[in-house]
C-alpha angles and dihedrals in degrees: 000000000000125000091242092056092048090048093050091048092049093048091048092050094047093049092047090048090053092050091047092050093048091049092049092045091050091050090055100039103040115089108203122070093233090051089049089051093055097054100056098037094055105031102037092046087060090043094054090042090056092052090049091050090050089051091050091050092047096051092044090051092047102042106017091234126109111237110225094192095077091046091053092048090051093050092047091049094048091049099045103039096069092045092051091048090051092053092048092049092050090049090051091050093047093050101039109028133060121221089251091056093062124084121248110283093221088227138094090237099061125199112338095223091054097039116147118240113267094249092060095054120103113263096029 
């Protein structure tokens, strides 16, 4: 394996380790559930992505073929992490906040978790 490939792999692993550490540290140190949600979803996604990039570089340097598995895992992770965070945040809001605690949504629809049933809307 060439020195450049080893250097890229090492840099990718160190950067992903830093992101993983920051995400874990944020999960422990932050006090509010929504703050705790932010740290792991952002930082550890980048951390796992860095490990997957390092794996792709390694297998390409060893075999000469690009491994599609790591790329698919990265795409799946980048697509599902924000959706999961959104569901967790909505659950937190529904369990811990009243409709009057939330700011005005600046929309005719309102907050989706406190939406009125369709039969009570004007025009129905």
